KETI-89260 format. One record per residue (C-alpha): residue in three letters; x, y, z. Coordinates in nm, 3 decimals, padded with zeros to 5 digits. Layout:
# KETI-89260
<zalo->ala; px->X; py->Y; pz->Z>
...
***
This chain:
# KETI-89260
<zalo->met; px->03.812; py->03.582; pz->-00.708>
<zalo->ala; px->04.157; py->03.692; pz->-00.591>
<zalo->arg; px->04.296; py->03.781; pz->-00.939>
<zalo->val; px->04.179; py->03.794; pz->-01.295>
<zalo->glu; px->04.362; py->03.529; pz->-01.487>
<zalo->gln; px->04.470; py->03.577; pz->-01.858>
<zalo->ala; px->04.367; py->03.210; pz->-01.917>
<zalo->gly; px->04.506; py->03.180; pz->-02.263>
<zalo->tyr; px->04.357; py->03.495; pz->-02.396>
<zalo->pro; px->04.626; py->03.652; pz->-02.646>
<zalo->tyr; px->04.790; py->03.978; pz->-02.567>
<zalo->val; px->05.111; py->04.083; pz->-02.746>
<zalo->lys; px->05.190; py->04.473; pz->-02.676>
<zalo->gly; px->05.211; py->04.644; pz->-02.999>
<zalo->ser; px->05.029; py->04.398; pz->-03.185>
<zalo->his; px->04.709; py->04.244; pz->-03.067>
<zalo->gly; px->04.495; py->04.125; pz->-02.784>
<zalo->ile; px->04.391; py->04.246; pz->-02.427>
<zalo->pro; px->04.593; py->04.251; pz->-02.109>
<zalo->phe; px->04.297; py->04.113; pz->-01.882>
<zalo->asp; px->04.537; py->04.038; pz->-01.606>
<zalo->thr; px->04.608; py->04.403; pz->-01.539>
<zalo->leu; px->04.230; py->04.425; pz->-01.416>
<zalo->met; px->04.140; py->04.371; pz->-01.065>
<zalo->pro; px->03.819; py->04.167; pz->-00.997>
<zalo->gly; px->03.525; py->04.375; pz->-01.008>
<zalo->gln; px->03.705; py->04.651; pz->-01.188>
<zalo->ile; px->03.572; py->04.836; pz->-01.475>
<zalo->arg; px->03.809; py->05.057; pz->-01.680>
<zalo->ser; px->03.963; py->05.153; pz->-02.005>
<zalo->val; px->04.248; py->04.959; pz->-02.126>
<zalo->glu; px->04.482; py->05.011; pz->-02.397>
<zalo->ser; px->04.498; py->04.692; pz->-02.605>
<zalo->gly; px->04.785; py->04.508; pz->-02.784>
<zalo->ser; px->04.703; py->04.704; pz->-03.108>
<zalo->gly; px->04.688; py->05.038; pz->-02.924>
<zalo->arg; px->04.321; py->05.075; pz->-02.932>
<zalo->ile; px->04.119; py->05.176; pz->-02.609>
<zalo->leu; px->03.871; py->04.918; pz->-02.486>
<zalo->asp; px->03.632; py->04.947; pz->-02.175>
<zalo->cys; px->03.682; py->04.610; pz->-01.995>
<zalo->gly; px->03.553; py->04.450; pz->-01.683>
<zalo->val; px->03.560; py->04.133; pz->-01.495>
<zalo->asn; px->03.276; py->04.083; pz->-01.249>
<zalo->pro; px->03.104; py->03.808; pz->-01.077>
<zalo->gly; px->02.811; py->03.806; pz->-01.306>
<zalo->asp; px->02.966; py->03.938; pz->-01.631>
<zalo->ile; px->03.279; py->03.973; pz->-01.808>
<zalo->phe; px->03.339; py->04.205; pz->-02.108>
<zalo->ala; px->03.541; py->04.416; pz->-02.336>
<zalo->his; px->03.434; py->04.658; pz->-02.617>
<zalo->asp; px->03.594; py->04.891; pz->-02.856>
<zalo->thr; px->03.538; py->05.256; pz->-02.746>
<zalo->arg; px->03.533; py->05.373; pz->-03.108>
<zalo->asn; px->03.281; py->05.123; pz->-03.212>
<zalo->lys; px->03.077; py->04.960; pz->-02.919>
<zalo->lys; px->02.921; py->04.713; pz->-03.155>
<zalo->leu; px->03.262; py->04.534; pz->-03.166>
<zalo->arg; px->03.247; py->04.363; pz->-02.840>
<zalo->leu; px->03.276; py->04.033; pz->-02.633>
<zalo->tyr; px->03.034; py->03.986; pz->-02.336>
<zalo->ala; px->02.966; py->03.699; pz->-02.131>
<zalo->thr; px->02.680; py->03.737; pz->-01.879>
<zalo->leu; px->02.609; py->03.453; pz->-01.632>
<zalo->ala; px->02.243; py->03.434; pz->-01.513>
<zalo->met; px->02.131; py->03.317; pz->-01.170>
<zalo->asp; px->02.071; py->02.958; pz->-01.299>
<zalo->gly; px->02.412; py->02.922; pz->-01.422>
<zalo->thr; px->02.346; py->02.986; pz->-01.801>
<zalo->leu; px->02.614; py->03.177; pz->-01.970>
<zalo->asn; px->02.467; py->03.424; pz->-02.239>
<zalo->leu; px->02.714; py->03.521; pz->-02.494>
<zalo->asn; px->02.716; py->03.850; pz->-02.705>
<zalo->leu; px->03.043; py->03.826; pz->-02.950>
<zalo->gln; px->03.082; py->04.055; pz->-03.239>
<zalo->ser; px->03.458; py->04.068; pz->-03.348>
<zalo->arg; px->03.436; py->04.162; pz->-03.707>
<zalo->thr; px->03.279; py->04.402; pz->-03.945>
<zalo->val; px->03.176; py->04.359; pz->-04.323>
<zalo->glu; px->03.232; py->04.632; pz->-04.571>
<zalo->gly; px->03.087; py->04.524; pz->-04.882>
<zalo->ser; px->03.237; py->04.193; pz->-04.964>
<zalo->lys; px->03.529; py->04.239; pz->-04.724>
<zalo->ile; px->03.537; py->04.098; pz->-04.383>
<zalo->ile; px->03.746; py->04.296; pz->-04.133>
<zalo->leu; px->03.857; py->04.127; pz->-03.815>
<zalo->his; px->03.934; py->04.311; pz->-03.496>
<zalo->pro; px->04.293; py->04.291; pz->-03.387>
<zalo->asp; px->04.211; py->04.262; pz->-03.022>
<zalo->leu; px->03.898; py->04.065; pz->-03.002>
<zalo->phe; px->03.901; py->03.685; pz->-03.025>
<zalo->ala; px->03.561; py->03.536; pz->-02.972>
<zalo->ala; px->03.668; py->03.179; pz->-02.907>
<zalo->arg; px->03.963; py->03.249; pz->-02.683>
<zalo->phe; px->03.714; py->03.491; pz->-02.485>
<zalo->val; px->03.470; py->03.195; pz->-02.420>
<zalo->gly; px->03.745; py->02.994; pz->-02.253>
<zalo->phe; px->03.879; py->03.302; pz->-02.058>
<zalo->ala; px->03.508; py->03.372; pz->-01.921>
<zalo->leu; px->03.449; py->03.024; pz->-01.820>
<zalo->arg; px->03.796; py->03.016; pz->-01.639>
<zalo->asn; px->03.735; py->03.337; pz->-01.451>
<zalo->phe; px->03.394; py->03.247; pz->-01.356>
<zalo->glu; px->03.530; py->02.931; pz->-01.222>
<zalo->leu; px->03.788; py->03.116; pz->-01.012>
<zalo->ser; px->03.510; py->03.338; pz->-00.870>
<zalo->gly; px->03.322; py->03.021; pz->-00.748>
<zalo->glu; px->03.052; py->03.034; pz->-01.028>
<zalo->thr; px->02.922; py->02.724; pz->-01.191>
<zalo->val; px->02.831; py->02.751; pz->-01.550>
<zalo->thr; px->02.570; py->02.497; pz->-01.642>
<zalo->gly; px->02.500; py->02.586; pz->-02.017>
<zalo->leu; px->02.559; py->02.828; pz->-02.298>
<zalo->met; px->02.271; py->03.010; pz->-02.447>
<zalo->gly; px->02.294; py->03.157; pz->-02.815>
<zalo->leu; px->02.048; py->03.425; pz->-02.919>
<zalo->trp; px->02.116; py->03.487; pz->-03.293>
<zalo->phe; px->01.950; py->03.756; pz->-03.525>
<zalo->pro; px->01.924; py->03.786; pz->-03.898>
<zalo->asp; px->02.247; py->03.860; pz->-04.088>
<zalo->ser; px->02.451; py->03.720; pz->-03.802>
<zalo->val; px->02.701; py->03.428; pz->-03.884>
<zalo->asn; px->02.511; py->03.192; pz->-03.636>
<zalo->tyr; px->02.166; py->03.285; pz->-03.770>
<zalo->asp; px->02.271; py->03.218; pz->-04.120>
<zalo->ala; px->02.450; py->02.901; pz->-04.062>
<zalo->phe; px->02.155; py->02.770; pz->-03.852>
<zalo->his; px->01.901; py->02.835; pz->-04.151>
<zalo->asp; px->02.145; py->02.698; pz->-04.407>
<zalo->ala; px->02.177; py->02.370; pz->-04.214>
<zalo->leu; px->01.808; py->02.350; pz->-04.129>
<zalo->ala; px->01.724; py->02.376; pz->-04.501>
<zalo->thr; px->01.946; py->02.088; pz->-04.554>
<zalo->thr; px->01.875; py->01.867; pz->-04.256>
<zalo->gly; px->01.532; py->01.971; pz->-04.163>
<zalo->asp; px->01.653; py->01.918; pz->-03.793>
<zalo->thr; px->01.675; py->02.216; pz->-03.540>
<zalo->val; px->01.910; py->02.019; pz->-03.323>
<zalo->leu; px->02.172; py->01.941; pz->-03.595>
<zalo->ala; px->02.122; py->02.286; pz->-03.742>
<zalo->ala; px->02.210; py->02.440; pz->-03.391>
<zalo->gln; px->02.522; py->02.207; pz->-03.340>
<zalo->thr; px->02.678; py->02.320; pz->-03.673>
<zalo->thr; px->02.661; py->02.683; pz->-03.586>
<zalo->trp; px->02.982; py->02.850; pz->-03.451>
<zalo->thr; px->02.848; py->02.873; pz->-03.088>
<zalo->gly; px->02.737; py->02.518; pz->-03.129>
<zalo->arg; px->03.097; py->02.412; pz->-03.207>
<zalo->ile; px->03.235; py->02.610; pz->-02.935>
<zalo->ala; px->02.989; py->02.491; pz->-02.693>
<zalo->ala; px->03.079; py->02.120; pz->-02.759>
<zalo->gln; px->03.452; py->02.224; pz->-02.739>
<zalo->tyr; px->03.396; py->02.302; pz->-02.365>
<zalo->gly; px->03.164; py->02.006; pz->-02.297>
<zalo->phe; px->02.829; py->02.174; pz->-02.341>
<zalo->thr; px->02.706; py->01.889; pz->-02.568>
<zalo->lys; px->02.347; py->01.823; pz->-02.434>
<zalo->ile; px->02.083; py->01.977; pz->-02.677>
<zalo->glu; px->01.737; py->01.849; pz->-02.768>
<zalo->arg; px->01.450; py->01.976; pz->-02.992>
<zalo->gly; px->01.304; py->02.177; pz->-02.675>
<zalo->asn; px->01.621; py->02.349; pz->-02.650>
<zalo->val; px->01.599; py->02.540; pz->-02.983>
<zalo->leu; px->01.341; py->02.815; pz->-03.029>
<zalo->val; px->01.296; py->02.965; pz->-03.369>
<zalo->val; px->01.091; py->03.285; pz->-03.400>
<zalo->asp; px->00.991; py->03.379; pz->-03.761>
<zalo->ala; px->00.832; py->03.737; pz->-03.777>
<zalo->lys; px->00.845; py->04.037; pz->-03.996>
<zalo->glu; px->01.035; py->04.204; pz->-03.721>
<zalo->asn; px->01.245; py->04.040; pz->-03.444>
<zalo->ser; px->01.298; py->03.702; pz->-03.597>
<zalo->ser; px->01.555; py->03.510; pz->-03.394>
<zalo->val; px->01.684; py->03.176; pz->-03.310>
<zalo->thr; px->01.752; py->03.072; pz->-02.946>
<zalo->ala; px->01.970; py->02.768; pz->-02.872>
<zalo->tyr; px->02.061; py->02.612; pz->-02.531>
<zalo->phe; px->02.347; py->02.387; pz->-02.492>
<zalo->gly; px->02.389; py->02.211; pz->-02.154>
<zalo->lys; px->02.624; py->01.983; pz->-01.979>
<zalo->pro; px->02.537; py->01.613; pz->-02.012>
<zalo->asp; px->02.456; py->01.568; pz->-01.651>
<zalo->val; px->02.238; py->01.875; pz->-01.617>
<zalo->ala; px->01.847; py->01.854; pz->-01.691>
<zalo->ala; px->01.752; py->01.993; pz->-02.020>
<zalo->arg; px->01.620; py->02.340; pz->-02.038>
<zalo->pro; px->01.308; py->02.382; pz->-02.253>
<zalo->leu; px->01.256; py->02.705; pz->-02.410>
<zalo->ser; px->00.912; py->02.883; pz->-02.453>
<zalo->ser; px->01.027; py->03.240; pz->-02.534>
<zalo->pro; px->01.354; py->03.406; pz->-02.624>
<zalo->pro; px->01.593; py->03.525; pz->-02.337>
<zalo->ile; px->01.607; py->03.870; pz->-02.193>
<zalo->gln; px->01.806; py->04.081; pz->-02.413>
<zalo->tyr; px->02.070; py->04.259; pz->-02.186>
<zalo->asp; px->02.177; py->04.612; pz->-02.192>
<zalo->phe; px->02.544; py->04.574; pz->-02.298>
<zalo->ser; px->02.609; py->04.959; pz->-02.305>
<zalo->phe; px->02.880; py->05.099; pz->-02.100>
<zalo->ala; px->02.854; py->05.446; pz->-01.937>
<zalo->glu; px->02.590; py->05.567; pz->-02.220>
<zalo->gln; px->02.302; py->05.438; pz->-02.413>
<zalo->gln; px->02.377; py->05.334; pz->-02.765>
***
């Protein structure tokens, strides 16, 4: 990759967004966002990320596995009581398109998107709400935010073996794999590795 492409990710100085195109490929550094916050950002061959230095739970991460699976870890809002607060610089849907484009520029091939959802997350709750109504894990996965974004970018292939539901007192989760129509389905037998997304320090 000769350069980092903004690829439609929003940036308006003094307002919102992230100037990703000021980064060099392989560079990890602090960037002043459109809103004036300081974000740690990086665009590397295997991972692309941005997170708020004041609250590292607010982050956008795309990690590409050796088999071409794109693992997403996206948190762009906080909840205070009944109020949802959106981060002014983190745009999850735009970030997915940005990451896919820059992985393409680096010569990487993304064959599928992997979602790993935990209790109290938007995707986890949407999945279980849909599952209670339809009784179908595939339909439930497709109704989630990740499922809709995956379909938007052509990752429409999902079968029952691509959805893994873990119900436990601790560590309950849902994993779903959305593939390209021309790529062999990927059956799941265990949740994927949970990557350490800390930057410069352990959280």
